[in-house]
C-alpha positions, 0 to 999 in steps of 0.5 A, a space after each residue: 760073165 767075162 767073154 774071151 775078148 774081154 779077157 784078152 783086152 784086160 791081159 793086153 791092158 795089164 801088160 801095157 801098164 806093167 811095161 809103162 811102170 817098168 820103164 818109169 821105174 828104170 828112168 826115174 823122174 829127175 834122173 840120177 846123180 852123176 858124180 860123187 859119193 851118191 853116184 847113181 842115186 835119184 836126184 829127187 830122192 828126198 822129196 815126198 812126191 818122189 817117194 809117192 811116185 816110187 810107191 805108186 809106180 811099184 803098186 801099178 807094176 805089181 798089180 798089173 803083173 799079177 793081173 797078167 799072171 792070173 790071165 795067163 795061168 787061169 786056163 792051167 789052174 781051173 776047169 770050173 767055170 765059176 772059178 774062171 769067172 772069179 779069177 777073171 774078175 779079180 784080174 780085172 779089179 787088179 788092172 783097174 787099180 793098177 791103172 789108178 796107181 799108174 795115174 797117181 804115179 804120173 801125177 806124183 812124178 810130175 810134181 816131183 819134177 815140177 814142184 808147185 809151179 803153175 804147170 805142176 798144179 795144172 797137171 794135178 788139177 787135170 788128174 783130179 778132174 779125170 778121177 771125177 769124170 771117171 767116177 761120174 761115168 761109172 756111177 751113171 753106167 751102174 745105175 746108182 
Protein backbone atom coordinates (compact mmCIF):
# COMPACT_ATOMS: atom_id res chain seq x y z
CA UNK A 1 0.00 0.00 0.00
CA UNK A 2 1.45 3.34 -1.06
CA UNK A 3 1.05 6.09 1.50
CA UNK A 4 0.51 9.73 0.62
CA UNK A 5 4.09 10.49 1.71
CA UNK A 6 5.49 7.72 -0.50
CA UNK A 7 3.57 9.06 -3.50
CA UNK A 8 4.79 12.60 -2.84
CA UNK A 9 8.39 11.43 -2.52
CA UNK A 10 8.10 9.43 -5.73
CA UNK A 11 6.67 12.46 -7.52
CA UNK A 12 9.56 14.60 -6.25
CA UNK A 13 12.19 12.06 -7.34
CA UNK A 14 10.56 11.61 -10.77
CA UNK A 15 10.48 15.38 -11.24
CA UNK A 16 14.15 15.71 -10.27
CA UNK A 17 15.14 12.92 -12.69
CA UNK A 18 13.17 14.60 -15.48
CA UNK A 19 14.87 17.91 -14.69
CA UNK A 20 18.37 16.42 -14.68
CA UNK A 21 17.69 14.46 -17.89
CA UNK A 22 16.37 17.57 -19.59
CA UNK A 23 19.45 19.56 -18.58
CA UNK A 24 21.78 16.77 -19.75
CA UNK A 25 19.98 16.62 -23.09
CA UNK A 26 20.36 20.36 -23.61
CA UNK A 27 24.03 20.53 -22.55
CA UNK A 28 25.42 17.57 -24.47
CA UNK A 29 28.67 15.93 -23.33
CA UNK A 30 31.60 17.27 -25.32
CA UNK A 31 29.66 20.30 -26.54
CA UNK A 32 28.71 21.26 -30.07
CA UNK A 33 30.62 22.21 -33.21
CA UNK A 34 31.01 25.99 -33.30
CA UNK A 35 32.00 26.58 -36.94
CA UNK A 36 31.59 25.09 -40.40
CA UNK A 37 28.80 23.24 -42.13
CA UNK A 38 28.05 21.06 -39.09
CA UNK A 39 27.70 24.04 -36.75
CA UNK A 40 25.48 23.17 -33.78
CA UNK A 41 25.96 19.39 -34.17
CA UNK A 42 27.34 17.41 -31.22
CA UNK A 43 31.12 17.02 -31.36
CA UNK A 44 30.93 13.39 -30.18
CA UNK A 45 28.02 12.38 -32.43
CA UNK A 46 29.99 9.56 -34.11
CA UNK A 47 30.91 7.74 -30.87
CA UNK A 48 28.85 4.75 -29.81
CA UNK A 49 29.01 5.85 -26.20
CA UNK A 50 27.48 9.20 -27.15
CA UNK A 51 24.62 7.48 -28.96
CA UNK A 52 24.08 5.28 -25.88
CA UNK A 53 24.05 8.47 -23.78
CA UNK A 54 21.34 10.05 -25.95
CA UNK A 55 19.19 6.89 -25.89
CA UNK A 56 19.51 6.28 -22.13
CA UNK A 57 18.97 9.96 -21.32
CA UNK A 58 15.83 10.01 -23.47
CA UNK A 59 14.53 6.88 -21.74
CA UNK A 60 15.18 8.46 -18.32
CA UNK A 61 13.36 11.62 -19.36
CA UNK A 62 10.34 9.79 -20.77
CA UNK A 63 9.97 7.39 -17.83
CA UNK A 64 10.37 10.13 -15.21
CA UNK A 65 7.92 12.39 -17.03
CA UNK A 66 5.46 9.50 -17.33
CA UNK A 67 5.75 8.77 -13.60
CA UNK A 68 5.13 12.42 -12.73
CA UNK A 69 2.18 12.52 -15.12
CA UNK A 70 0.65 9.42 -13.53
CA UNK A 71 1.02 10.89 -10.05
CA UNK A 72 -0.49 14.19 -11.08
CA UNK A 73 -3.43 12.68 -12.97
CA UNK A 74 -4.29 9.68 -10.78
CA UNK A 75 -6.63 11.65 -8.47
CA UNK A 76 -8.47 12.90 -11.54
CA UNK A 77 -8.62 9.53 -13.31
CA UNK A 78 -9.92 7.21 -10.63
CA UNK A 79 -11.67 7.04 -7.29
CA UNK A 80 -11.20 3.27 -6.93
CA UNK A 81 -8.55 2.38 -4.36
CA UNK A 82 -7.22 -0.68 -6.22
CA UNK A 83 -6.72 1.31 -9.42
CA UNK A 84 -4.99 4.12 -7.53
CA UNK A 85 -2.62 1.58 -5.94
CA UNK A 86 -1.93 -0.01 -9.34
CA UNK A 87 -1.12 3.36 -10.91
CA UNK A 88 1.09 4.30 -7.94
CA UNK A 89 2.99 1.04 -8.37
CA UNK A 90 3.38 1.70 -12.08
CA UNK A 91 4.68 5.21 -11.42
CA UNK A 92 7.11 3.83 -8.83
CA UNK A 93 8.42 1.26 -11.33
CA UNK A 94 8.81 3.99 -13.97
CA UNK A 95 10.78 6.09 -11.48
CA UNK A 96 13.10 3.19 -10.61
CA UNK A 97 13.78 2.46 -14.28
CA UNK A 98 14.28 6.19 -14.93
CA UNK A 99 16.86 6.23 -12.12
CA UNK A 100 18.62 3.28 -13.71
CA UNK A 101 18.54 4.96 -17.14
CA UNK A 102 19.88 8.18 -15.61
CA UNK A 103 22.86 6.31 -14.15
CA UNK A 104 23.50 4.59 -17.49
CA UNK A 105 23.25 8.00 -19.15
CA UNK A 106 25.84 9.43 -16.76
CA UNK A 107 28.24 6.55 -17.35
CA UNK A 108 27.88 6.59 -21.13
CA UNK A 109 28.21 10.38 -21.23
CA UNK A 110 31.36 10.18 -19.13
CA UNK A 111 32.75 7.46 -21.39
CA UNK A 112 31.95 9.53 -24.47
CA UNK A 113 34.01 12.39 -23.09
CA UNK A 114 36.82 10.49 -21.36
CA UNK A 115 37.06 7.43 -23.60
CA UNK A 116 39.04 4.50 -22.27
CA UNK A 117 41.20 6.59 -19.96
CA UNK A 118 41.89 5.53 -16.40
CA UNK A 119 39.28 8.01 -15.15
CA UNK A 120 36.67 6.66 -17.60
CA UNK A 121 37.34 3.08 -16.51
CA UNK A 122 37.09 4.16 -12.85
CA UNK A 123 33.68 5.74 -13.47
CA UNK A 124 32.40 2.58 -15.17
CA UNK A 125 33.74 0.43 -12.32
CA UNK A 126 32.01 2.52 -9.66
CA UNK A 127 28.75 2.54 -11.61
CA UNK A 128 28.83 -1.25 -11.92
CA UNK A 129 29.67 -1.49 -8.23
CA UNK A 130 26.65 0.69 -7.48
CA UNK A 131 24.37 -1.67 -9.43
CA UNK A 132 25.81 -4.68 -7.62
CA UNK A 133 25.37 -3.09 -4.17
CA UNK A 134 21.79 -2.00 -4.95
CA UNK A 135 20.99 -5.54 -6.14
CA UNK A 136 22.35 -6.96 -2.88
CA UNK A 137 20.36 -4.47 -0.82
CA UNK A 138 17.14 -5.19 -2.71
CA UNK A 139 17.61 -8.96 -2.42
CA UNK A 140 18.37 -8.74 1.31
CA UNK A 141 15.35 -6.50 1.94
CA UNK A 142 12.98 -8.72 -0.01
CA UNK A 143 14.07 -11.81 1.89
CA UNK A 144 14.90 -13.86 -1.21
